[in-house]
C-alpha positions in Angstrom: 422.9 245.0 82.7 422.7 247.7 85.3 419.4 247.7 87.2 418.3 250.8 89.0 415.4 251.4 91.3 413.2 254.5 91.0 413.3 256.5 94.2 409.7 257.6 93.7 408.0 254.3 93.0 410.5 251.6 94.0 410.2 250.0 90.5 413.3 248.4 89.0 414.4 249.5 85.5 417.4 249.2 83.3 419.8 252.1 83.0 419.9 254.1 79.8 423.5 252.9 79.1 422.6 249.3 79.7 419.6 249.6 77.4 421.7 251.2 74.6 424.3 248.5 74.8 421.7 245.7 74.7 419.9 247.4 71.8 423.2 247.7 69.9 424.0 244.0 70.4 420.5 243.0 69.4 420.7 245.1 66.2 424.1 243.6 65.3 422.8 240.1 65.9 419.8 240.7 63.6 422.0 242.1 60.9 424.2 239.0 61.1 421.1 236.7 60.7 419.9 238.7 57.7 423.4 238.4 56.1 423.5 234.6 56.7 419.9 234.1 55.3 420.7 236.3 52.2 423.9 234.2 51.5 421.9 230.9 51.5 423.2 227.4 51.8 426.6 226.3 50.7 428.2 223.2 49.2 431.3 222.1 51.0 433.8 219.8 49.3 436.1 217.9 51.7 439.6 216.6 50.7 442.3 215.0 52.7 445.9 214.1 52.4 446.0 211.1 52.2 442.7 210.6 50.5 439.9 208.2 51.5 439.6 209.4 55.1 436.3 209.4 56.9 434.8 212.7 57.8 431.8 213.1 60.2 430.1 216.5 60.1 427.8 217.2 63.1 425.4 220.0 63.7 425.1 221.6 67.1 421.9 219.5 67.7 423.9 216.4 67.2 422.8 215.4 63.7 425.7 213.7 62.0 426.5 212.9 58.4 429.6 210.8 57.4 431.3 210.5 54.1 434.7 209.5 52.7 437.0 212.1 51.2 436.9 213.4 48.4 433.2 214.2 49.1 430.7 217.0 48.9 428.3 218.0 51.6 425.6 219.8 49.5 423.2 222.5 50.7 424.6 223.0 54.1 422.8 225.7 56.1 425.1 228.4 57.3 425.6 227.5 60.9 428.1 226.0 63.3 429.3 222.4 62.8 431.8 220.0 64.4 433.9 217.7 62.3 436.0 214.5 62.9 438.4 213.1 60.3 439.7 209.6 60.8 441.7 207.1 58.8 443.2 203.9 60.1 446.9 204.4 61.0 446.5 208.2 61.2 445.8 210.7 64.0 442.3 211.9 64.3 441.5 215.5 63.5 438.6 217.2 65.3 437.5 220.8 64.9 434.8 223.4 64.4 433.4 224.7 61.1 431.8 228.1 61.3 429.8 228.7 58.1 428.2 231.8 59.6 431.4 233.9 59.8 433.6 232.1 57.4 433.4 231.8 53.6 434.7 229.0 51.6 433.7 225.8 49.8 436.7 223.6 50.2 437.7 222.0 53.5 441.3 220.7 53.4 442.5 218.2 56.0 446.1 216.9 56.3 446.4 213.7 58.3 449.6 212.6 60.1 450.5 209.0 60.7 450.2 207.7 64.3 454.0 207.5 64.7 454.8 211.0 63.5 455.8 213.7 66.0 453.5 216.4 64.5 450.1 216.8 66.0 447.2 217.1 63.6 446.2 220.6 62.6 442.6 221.6 62.2 441.2 221.4 58.7 441.3 224.6 56.7 438.2 226.2 54.9 439.3 227.8 51.7 437.6 229.8 49.0 437.8 228.2 45.5 437.8 230.7 42.6 
């Protein structure tokens, strides 16, 4: 933000351009919050190849829920999450799940055995018709 000083009073104030930019960003942020609230919570089903992997889903605050695939995480608030997918003998997958900007109800995770050359890819959030 550009701060200017009034030559008459010596008081600091924000420039018009800075104020307009800040107002625009605040308006966009409020619109995004309204959209998220209107869409409500979401149920996310998690599947993995191979099946029976452990998935930990954590909020930004650190609250963690763990399940075994195929599982459903019901009534998730639209927010930002971290996930960790593990299975003995397979490479761990870690990633982010953005339920604010992304739509979908199915999180697909492909695990690779420890000896395989390929590195694990992040899980993919998909829309299910």
